[in-house]
Each structure stands twice: as structure tokens, then as C-alpha cells.
N, CA, C and O atoms as CSV, one atom per row, in Angstrom:
chain,resi,resn,atom,element,x,y,z
A,1,MET,N,N,-25.051,246.741,43.134
A,1,MET,CA,C,-25.461,248.103,42.818
A,1,MET,C,C,-26.980,248.260,42.965
A,1,MET,O,O,-27.459,249.240,43.536
A,2,TYR,N,N,-27.728,247.284,42.442
A,2,TYR,CA,C,-29.186,247.332,42.517
A,2,TYR,C,C,-29.648,247.399,43.969
A,2,TYR,O,O,-30.498,248.216,44.322
A,3,ALA,N,N,-29.083,246.538,44.801
A,3,ALA,CA,C,-29.490,246.491,46.203
A,3,ALA,C,C,-29.190,247.811,46.911
A,3,ALA,O,O,-29.965,248.255,47.758
A,4,GLU,N,N,-28.070,248.435,46.564
A,4,GLU,CA,C,-27.715,249.722,47.170
A,4,GLU,C,C,-28.716,250.796,46.786
A,4,GLU,O,O,-29.161,251.570,47.633
A,5,TYR,N,N,-29.074,250.844,45.496
A,5,TYR,CA,C,-30.071,251.827,45.044
A,5,TYR,C,C,-31.415,251.563,45.718
A,5,TYR,O,O,-32.077,252.491,46.182
A,6,LEU,N,N,-31.805,250.310,45.767
A,6,LEU,CA,C,-33.093,249.962,46.350
A,6,LEU,C,C,-33.145,250.378,47.818
A,6,LEU,O,O,-34.115,250.997,48.257
A,7,GLU,N,N,-32.122,250.044,48.563
A,7,GLU,CA,C,-32.075,250.406,49.979
A,7,GLU,C,C,-32.081,251.924,50.166
A,7,GLU,O,O,-32.808,252.451,51.008
A,8,LYS,N,N,-31.275,252.608,49.383
A,8,LYS,CA,C,-31.190,254.074,49.482
A,8,LYS,C,C,-32.546,254.722,49.252
A,8,LYS,O,O,-32.985,255.555,50.045
A,9,PHE,N,N,-33.213,254.336,48.159
A,9,PHE,CA,C,-34.467,255.003,47.819
A,9,PHE,C,C,-35.649,254.514,48.639
A,9,PHE,O,O,-36.624,255.250,48.793
A,10,MET,N,N,-35.599,253.299,49.172
A,10,MET,CA,C,-36.655,252.845,50.085
A,10,MET,C,C,-36.619,253.691,51.360
A,10,MET,O,O,-37.664,254.000,51.932
A,11,GLU,N,N,-35.424,254.061,51.799
A,11,GLU,CA,C,-35.303,254.902,52.989
A,11,GLU,C,C,-35.796,256.320,52.724
A,11,GLU,O,O,-36.370,256.956,53.608
A,12,ILE,N,N,-35.574,256.809,51.525
A,12,ILE,CA,C,-35.974,258.170,51.165
A,12,ILE,C,C,-37.475,258.251,50.952
A,12,ILE,O,O,-38.143,259.144,51.472
A,13,ASP,N,N,-38.001,257.297,50.173
A,13,ASP,CA,C,-39.413,257.336,49.806
A,13,ASP,C,C,-39.853,255.928,49.403
A,13,ASP,O,O,-39.325,255.354,48.450
A,14,TYR,N,N,-40.809,255.386,50.124
A,14,TYR,CA,C,-41.242,254.004,49.870
A,14,TYR,C,C,-41.719,253.810,48.434
A,14,TYR,O,O,-41.354,252.828,47.788
A,15,GLU,N,N,-42.530,254.736,47.933
A,15,GLU,CA,C,-43.080,254.599,46.580
A,15,GLU,C,C,-41.965,254.614,45.531
A,15,GLU,O,O,-42.010,253.850,44.567
A,16,LEU,N,N,-40.985,255.465,45.712
A,16,LEU,CA,C,-39.850,255.519,44.793
A,16,LEU,C,C,-39.049,254.218,44.872
A,16,LEU,O,O,-38.610,253.693,43.848
A,17,GLY,N,N,-38.862,253.708,46.069
A,17,GLY,CA,C,-38.184,252.423,46.229
A,17,GLY,C,C,-38.931,251.311,45.523
A,17,GLY,O,O,-38.321,250.422,44.929
A,18,PHE,N,N,-40.255,251.359,45.588
A,18,PHE,CA,C,-41.080,250.360,44.915
A,18,PHE,C,C,-40.905,250.444,43.401
A,18,PHE,O,O,-40.861,249.412,42.731
A,19,ILE,N,N,-40.805,251.644,42.856
A,19,ILE,CA,C,-40.577,251.819,41.412
A,19,ILE,C,C,-39.238,251.192,41.024
A,19,ILE,O,O,-39.139,250.525,39.994
A,20,ILE,N,N,-38.228,251.401,41.833
A,20,ILE,CA,C,-36.915,250.824,41.549
A,20,ILE,C,C,-36.975,249.303,41.648
A,20,ILE,O,O,-36.365,248.607,40.836
A,21,ALA,N,N,-37.697,248.788,42.624
A,21,ALA,CA,C,-37.850,247.336,42.743
A,21,ALA,C,C,-38.520,246.765,41.495
A,21,ALA,O,O,-38.098,245.731,40.976
A,22,LYS,N,N,-39.564,247.441,41.016
A,22,LYS,CA,C,-40.244,246.987,39.791
A,22,LYS,C,C,-39.321,247.056,38.585
A,22,LYS,O,O,-39.430,246.238,37.672
A,23,ALA,N,N,-38.420,248.020,38.573
A,23,ALA,CA,C,-37.489,248.166,37.451
A,23,ALA,C,C,-36.598,246.938,37.305
A,23,ALA,O,O,-36.145,246.631,36.202
A,24,GLY,N,N,-36.344,246.237,38.396
A,24,GLY,CA,C,-35.558,245.008,38.327
A,24,GLY,C,C,-36.188,243.974,37.414
A,24,GLY,O,O,-35.488,243.113,36.882
A,25,ASN,N,N,-37.495,244.042,37.224
A,25,ASN,CA,C,-38.192,243.108,36.336
A,25,ASN,C,C,-37.924,243.369,34.859
A,25,ASN,O,O,-38.294,242.556,34.013
A,26,THR,N,N,-37.286,244.490,34.538
A,26,THR,CA,C,-36.986,244.780,33.131
A,26,THR,C,C,-35.769,244.004,32.648
A,26,THR,O,O,-35.535,243.905,31.443
A,27,VAL,N,N,-34.991,243.450,33.579
A,27,VAL,CA,C,-33.817,242.665,33.208
A,27,VAL,C,C,-34.289,241.268,32.845
A,27,VAL,O,O,-34.889,240.565,33.658
A,28,LYS,N,N,-34.005,240.878,31.601
A,28,LYS,CA,C,-34.512,239.611,31.075
A,28,LYS,C,C,-33.465,238.931,30.209
A,28,LYS,O,O,-32.446,239.522,29.849
A,29,GLY,N,N,-33.737,237.701,29.890
A,29,GLY,CA,C,-33.010,236.991,28.851
A,29,GLY,C,C,-31.622,236.497,29.211
A,29,GLY,O,O,-31.193,236.490,30.365
A,30,TYR,N,N,-30.952,236.085,28.147
A,30,TYR,CA,C,-29.597,235.552,28.228
A,30,TYR,C,C,-28.759,236.202,27.146
A,30,TYR,O,O,-29.291,236.711,26.159
A,31,GLY,N,N,-27.466,236.187,27.328
A,31,GLY,CA,C,-26.559,236.676,26.301
A,31,GLY,C,C,-26.780,238.135,25.960
A,31,GLY,O,O,-26.800,239.002,26.834
A,32,ARG,N,N,-26.946,238.391,24.653
A,32,ARG,CA,C,-27.086,239.764,24.152
A,32,ARG,C,C,-28.297,240.482,24.745
A,32,ARG,O,O,-28.214,241.659,25.095
A,33,VAL,N,N,-29.409,239.779,24.855
A,33,VAL,CA,C,-30.625,240.389,25.412
A,33,VAL,C,C,-30.393,240.780,26.873
A,33,VAL,O,O,-30.801,241.859,27.303
A,34,ARG,N,N,-29.751,239.919,27.617
A,34,ARG,CA,C,-29.480,240.221,29.027
A,34,ARG,C,C,-28.552,241.422,29.164
A,34,ARG,O,O,-28.769,242.283,30.016
A,35,ARG,N,N,-27.522,241.481,28.329
A,35,ARG,CA,C,-26.606,242.634,28.374
A,35,ARG,C,C,-27.350,243.926,28.048
A,35,ARG,O,O,-27.124,244.950,28.692
A,36,ARG,N,N,-28.233,243.886,27.054
A,36,ARG,CA,C,-29.001,245.074,26.669
A,36,ARG,C,C,-29.942,245.505,27.787
A,36,ARG,O,O,-30.030,246.693,28.098
A,37,THR,N,N,-30.643,244.556,28.392
A,37,THR,CA,C,-31.593,244.931,29.443
A,37,THR,C,C,-30.864,245.372,30.711
A,37,THR,O,O,-31.349,246.257,31.416
A,38,MET,N,N,-29.718,244.779,31.014
A,38,MET,CA,C,-28.917,245.235,32.163
A,38,MET,C,C,-28.415,246.650,31.927
A,38,MET,O,O,-28.444,247.489,32.828
A,39,ASN,N,N,-27.954,246.910,30.707
A,39,ASN,CA,C,-27.484,248.246,30.359
A,39,ASN,C,C,-28.602,249.269,30.532
A,39,ASN,O,O,-28.386,250.336,31.105
A,40,SER,N,N,-29.784,248.950,30.043
A,40,SER,CA,C,-30.934,249.854,30.187
A,40,SER,C,C,-31.284,250.065,31.650
A,40,SER,O,O,-31.587,251.183,32.068
A,41,PHE,N,N,-31.242,249.003,32.415
A,41,PHE,CA,C,-31.572,249.078,33.835
A,41,PHE,C,C,-30.616,250.010,34.571
A,41,PHE,O,O,-31.050,250.881,35.325
A,42,TYR,N,N,-29.330,249.831,34.356
A,42,TYR,CA,C,-28.355,250.676,35.050
A,42,TYR,C,C,-28.391,252.118,34.549
A,42,TYR,O,O,-28.161,253.046,35.324
A,43,ARG,N,N,-28.671,252.312,33.282
A,43,ARG,CA,C,-28.835,253.680,32.771
A,43,ARG,C,C,-30.058,254.334,33.413
A,43,ARG,O,O,-30.035,255.527,33.717
A,44,PHE,N,N,-31.113,253.568,33.618
A,44,PHE,CA,C,-32.308,254.074,34.294
A,44,PHE,C,C,-31.944,254.550,35.701
A,44,PHE,O,O,-32.335,255.646,36.105
A,45,LEU,N,N,-31.202,253.738,36.444
A,45,LEU,CA,C,-30.821,254.106,37.803
A,45,LEU,C,C,-29.921,255.331,37.833
A,45,LEU,O,O,-30.145,256.254,38.616
A,46,GLU,N,N,-28.902,255.340,36.979
A,46,GLU,CA,C,-27.890,256.401,37.023
A,46,GLU,C,C,-28.325,257.678,36.304
A,46,GLU,O,O,-28.120,258.778,36.819
A,47,ASN,N,N,-28.919,257.541,35.128
A,47,ASN,CA,C,-29.205,258.709,34.288
A,47,ASN,C,C,-30.604,259.272,34.464
A,47,ASN,O,O,-30.887,260.388,34.026
A,48,VAL,N,N,-31.466,258.520,35.092
A,48,VAL,CA,C,-32.832,259.011,35.316
A,48,VAL,C,C,-33.050,259.233,36.816
A,48,VAL,O,O,-33.137,260.375,37.268
A,49,VAL,N,N,-33.137,258.167,37.570
A,49,VAL,CA,C,-33.498,258.274,38.985
A,49,VAL,C,C,-32.499,259.137,39.759
A,49,VAL,O,O,-32.877,260.109,40.413
A,50,ASP,N,N,-31.229,258.769,39.675
A,50,ASP,CA,C,-30.214,259.486,40.463
A,50,ASP,C,C,-30.124,260.963,40.096
A,50,ASP,O,O,-30.064,261.822,40.976
A,51,LYS,N,N,-30.114,261.258,38.801
A,51,LYS,CA,C,-29.950,262.656,38.377
A,51,LYS,C,C,-31.135,263.510,38.785
A,51,LYS,O,O,-30.954,264.628,39.269
A,52,ILE,N,N,-32.332,263.008,38.600
A,52,ILE,CA,C,-33.521,263.779,38.980
A,52,ILE,C,C,-33.557,263.961,40.497
A,52,ILE,O,O,-33.843,265.050,40.993
A,53,TYR,N,N,-33.268,262.896,41.218
A,53,TYR,CA,C,-33.298,263.008,42.682
A,53,TYR,C,C,-32.252,263.997,43.196
A,53,TYR,O,O,-32.545,264.794,44.088
A,54,GLU,N,N,-31.058,263.957,42.653
A,54,GLU,CA,C,-30.007,264.884,43.103
A,54,GLU,C,C,-30.429,266.331,42.916
A,54,GLU,O,O,-30.133,267.178,43.758
A,55,LEU,N,N,-31.117,266.621,41.821
A,55,LEU,CA,C,-31.638,267.971,41.596
A,55,LEU,C,C,-32.757,268.281,42.589
A,55,LEU,O,O,-32.784,269.350,43.199
A,56,GLU,N,N,-33.654,267.355,42.737
A,56,GLU,CA,C,-34.850,267.615,43.532
A,56,GLU,C,C,-34.588,267.661,45.038
A,56,GLU,O,O,-35.270,268.398,45.750
A,57,LYS,N,N,-33.628,266.901,45.535
A,57,LYS,CA,C,-33.429,266.842,46.983
A,57,LYS,C,C,-33.048,268.190,47.583
A,57,LYS,O,O,-33.258,268.421,48.774
A,58,HIS,N,N,-32.493,269.078,46.770
A,58,HIS,CA,C,-32.137,270.404,47.260
A,58,HIS,C,C,-33.312,271.378,47.203
A,58,HIS,O,O,-33.273,272.451,47.806
A,59,ARG,N,N,-34.345,270.993,46.476
A,59,ARG,CA,C,-35.505,271.863,46.303
A,59,ARG,C,C,-36.676,271.500,47.205
A,59,ARG,O,O,-37.413,272.369,47.670
A,60,ASN,N,N,-36.835,270.200,47.444
A,60,ASN,CA,C,-38.066,269.724,48.057
A,60,ASN,C,C,-37.775,268.455,48.846
A,60,ASN,O,O,-37.008,267.606,48.392
A,61,SER,N,N,-38.367,268.319,49.999
A,61,SER,CA,C,-38.136,267.108,50.785
A,61,SER,C,C,-38.921,265.913,50.258
A,61,SER,O,O,-38.552,264.769,50.523
A,62,ASP,N,N,-39.988,266.157,49.523
A,62,ASP,CA,C,-40.795,265.086,48.943
A,62,ASP,C,C,-40.398,264.922,47.474
A,62,ASP,O,O,-40.592,265.849,46.688
A,63,PRO,N,N,-39.845,263.763,47.081
A,63,PRO,CA,C,-39.351,263.587,45.707
A,63,PRO,C,C,-40.463,263.313,44.686
A,63,PRO,O,O,-40.463,262.282,44.014
A,64,VAL,N,N,-41.385,264.232,44.587
A,64,VAL,CA,C,-42.538,264.085,43.691
A,64,VAL,C,C,-42.083,263.952,42.234
A,64,VAL,O,O,-42.523,263.043,41.531
A,65,LEU,N,N,-41.220,264.835,41.786
A,65,LEU,CA,C,-40.753,264.803,40.403
A,65,LEU,C,C,-39.975,263.520,40.135
A,65,LEU,O,O,-40.125,262.923,39.070
A,66,THR,N,N,-39.161,263.095,41.068
A,66,THR,CA,C,-38.384,261.864,40.889
A,66,THR,C,C,-39.313,260.672,40.714
A,66,THR,O,O,-39.078,259.828,39.850
A,67,ARG,N,N,-40.356,260.593,41.518
A,67,ARG,CA,C,-41.329,259.495,41.376
A,67,ARG,C,C,-42.015,259.551,40.019
A,67,ARG,O,O,-42.148,258.538,39.332
A,68,GLU,N,N,-42.446,260.743,39.646
A,68,GLU,CA,C,-43.184,260.903,38.391
A,68,GLU,C,C,-42.324,260.522,37.182
A,68,GLU,O,O,-42.750,259.732,36.339
A,69,ILE,N,N,-41.126,261.081,37.099
A,69,ILE,CA,C,-40.245,260.813,35.966
A,69,ILE,C,C,-39.799,259.351,35.968
A,69,ILE,O,O,-39.711,258.728,34.910
A,70,SER,N,N,-39.522,258.810,37.136
A,70,SER,CA,C,-39.095,257.405,37.229
A,70,SER,C,C,-40.202,256.465,36.767
A,70,SER,O,O,-39.938,255.510,36.037
A,71,ALA,N,N,-41.425,256.722,37.182
A,71,ALA,CA,C,-42.549,255.873,36.776
A,71,ALA,C,C,-42.782,255.952,35.270
A,71,ALA,O,O,-42.982,254.926,34.619
A,72,LYS,N,N,-42.759,257.161,34.713
A,72,LYS,CA,C,-42.938,257.319,33.263
A,72,LYS,C,C,-41.793,256.663,32.513
A,72,LYS,O,O,-42.008,256.027,31.481
A,73,SER,N,N,-40.588,256.813,33.020
A,73,SER,CA,C,-39.418,256.225,32.370
A,73,SER,C,C,-39.487,254.702,32.400
A,73,SER,O,O,-39.161,254.045,31.411
A,74,LEU,N,N,-39.903,254.149,33.513
A,74,LEU,CA,C,-40.025,252.699,33.614
A,74,LEU,C,C,-41.047,252.179,32.615
A,74,LEU,O,O,-40.853,251.119,32.020
A,75,GLN,N,N,-42.119,252.911,32.431
A,75,GLN,CA,C,-43.123,252.516,31.445
A,75,GLN,C,C,-42.522,252.540,30.037
A,75,GLN,O,O,-42.748,251.615,29.257
A,76,LEU,N,N,-41.763,253.583,29.704
A,76,LEU,CA,C,-41.123,253.666,28.389
A,76,LEU,C,C,-40.156,252.506,28.173
A,76,LEU,O,O,-40.119,251.914,27.095
A,77,ILE,N,N,-39.383,252.187,29.195
A,77,ILE,CA,C,-38.411,251.100,29.093
A,77,ILE,C,C,-39.114,249.760,28.904
A,77,ILE,O,O,-38.643,248.905,28.154
A,78,SER,N,N,-40.228,249.587,29.578
A,78,SER,CA,C,-40.977,248.336,29.492
A,78,SER,C,C,-41.665,248.156,28.149
A,78,SER,O,O,-41.887,247.027,27.711
A,79,GLU,N,N,-42.002,249.256,27.495
A,79,GLU,CA,C,-42.770,249.194,26.253
A,79,GLU,C,C,-41.921,249.046,24.999
A,79,GLU,O,O,-42.421,248.602,23.965
A,80,SER,N,N,-40.647,249.410,25.073
A,80,SER,CA,C,-39.855,249.462,23.853
A,80,SER,C,C,-38.403,249.084,24.101
A,80,SER,O,O,-37.836,249.371,25.155
A,81,GLU,N,N,-37.825,248.444,23.121
A,81,GLU,CA,C,-36.408,248.097,23.191
A,81,GLU,C,C,-35.537,249.341,23.312
A,81,GLU,O,O,-34.472,249.302,23.929
A,82,ASN,N,N,-35.986,250.435,22.725
A,82,ASN,CA,C,-35.252,251.703,22.783
A,82,ASN,C,C,-35.830,252.665,23.821
A,82,ASN,O,O,-35.567,253.867,23.777
A,83,GLY,N,N,-36.599,252.142,24.730
A,83,GLY,CA,C,-37.259,252.975,25.722
A,83,GLY,C,C,-36.307,253.753,26.615
A,83,GLY,O,O,-36.651,254.835,27.090
A,84,ILE,N,N,-35.117,253.218,26.850
A,84,ILE,CA,C,-34.177,253.928,27.712
A,84,ILE,C,C,-33.768,255.258,27.097
A,84,ILE,O,O,-33.566,256.235,27.818
A,85,GLU,N,N,-33.643,255.309,25.780
A,85,GLU,CA,C,-33.300,256.583,25.140
A,85,GLU,C,C,-34.396,257.616,25.376
A,85,GLU,O,O,-34.110,258.780,25.657
A,86,GLU,N,N,-35.643,257.190,25.262
A,86,GLU,CA,C,-36.762,258.095,25.521
A,86,GLU,C,C,-36.792,258.506,26.993
A,86,GLU,O,O,-37.078,259.659,27.315
A,87,ALA,N,N,-36.499,257.572,27.868
A,87,ALA,CA,C,-36.473,257.865,29.307
A,87,ALA,C,C,-35.385,258.885,29.634
A,87,ALA,O,O,-35.601,259.787,30.443
A,88,GLU,N,N,-34.229,258.745,29.013
A,88,GLU,CA,C,-33.147,259.696,29.251
A,88,GLU,C,C,-33.487,261.078,28.696
A,88,GLU,O,O,-33.105,262.092,29.280
A,89,LYS,N,N,-34.197,261.121,27.578
A,89,LYS,CA,C,-34.652,262.409,27.035
A,89,LYS,C,C,-35.647,263.065,27.997
A,89,LYS,O,O,-35.568,264.264,28.263
A,90,LEU,N,N,-36.565,262.277,28.505
A,90,LEU,CA,C,-37.537,262.779,29.469
A,90,LEU,C,C,-36.842,263.343,30.701
A,90,LEU,O,O,-37.208,264.411,31.192
A,91,SER,N,N,-35.851,262.633,31.193
A,91,SER,CA,C,-35.077,263.075,32.351
A,91,SER,C,C,-34.329,264.367,32.055
A,91,SER,O,O,-34.318,265.290,32.870
A,92,ALA,N,N,-33.705,264.425,30.883
A,92,ALA,CA,C,-32.951,265.624,30.500
A,92,ALA,C,C,-33.879,266.839,30.421
A,92,ALA,O,O,-33.501,267.935,30.835
A,93,GLU,N,N,-35.064,266.652,29.902
A,93,GLU,CA,C,-36.031,267.761,29.824
A,93,GLU,C,C,-36.423,268.230,31.225
A,93,GLU,O,O,-36.552,269.430,31.468
A,94,ALA,N,N,-36.605,267.310,32.117
A,94,ALA,CA,C,-36.995,267.658,33.488
A,94,ALA,C,C,-35.859,268.384,34.213
A,94,ALA,O,O,-36.108,269.178,35.120
A,95,LEU,N,N,-34.638,268.117,33.819
A,95,LEU,CA,C,-33.487,268.756,34.470
A,95,LEU,C,C,-33.259,270.197,34.019
A,95,LEU,O,O,-32.497,270.934,34.645
A,96,LYS,N,N,-33.918,270.594,32.939
A,96,LYS,CA,C,-33.732,271.960,32.430
A,96,LYS,C,C,-34.385,272.984,33.313
A,96,LYS,O,O,-34.321,274.179,33.025
């Protein structure tokens, strides 16, 4: 799944693809920690990047908002164990 997202977004926008590549570094640990970070990672791809891009691709050929929200979301995820919840809130606000 990760490779598919990476390939898809690298073709659309190099900078966005780079953000997704960096997001792979959020997956860490073993056991419970690994399951939690994998869950956050996939939620980031599906609930943040994909949703914002699907909205934006019909409005603009340059995914400026997708890059911005994805970068901010990745920072939130990296800073806090509960960062994915904040990232999803940020995404939901942008979708309004």
C-alpha cells in the first residue's frame, strides 16, 4: 500500500511524494508500538493525504493545499502519540 501511494503521488507532485516518503519514518518499534504507528501511518495516507487530494484535484492542477496539510499533519504525527487525531481534525477543517 505504501509503495502504491508513494508512486502515485511522486507522479502527481514530487514534493508531495517526498512528504509521503518521509511519513514512512513515523513507523517505529515492535509489537503494540508498531501497530499504533502503522495505524497512524495508514490513517495519514487515507484520511489526510487522499481525502484532501481528491477534493483539490478537481479544483486545481497544483496540489498546494494537499502539500500544506500533509506537511503540517506529518509534523503533528511526529510530535505526539495522538498526533494523528489532530492531523485528521486539520484535514476535516480543510475539507469544509
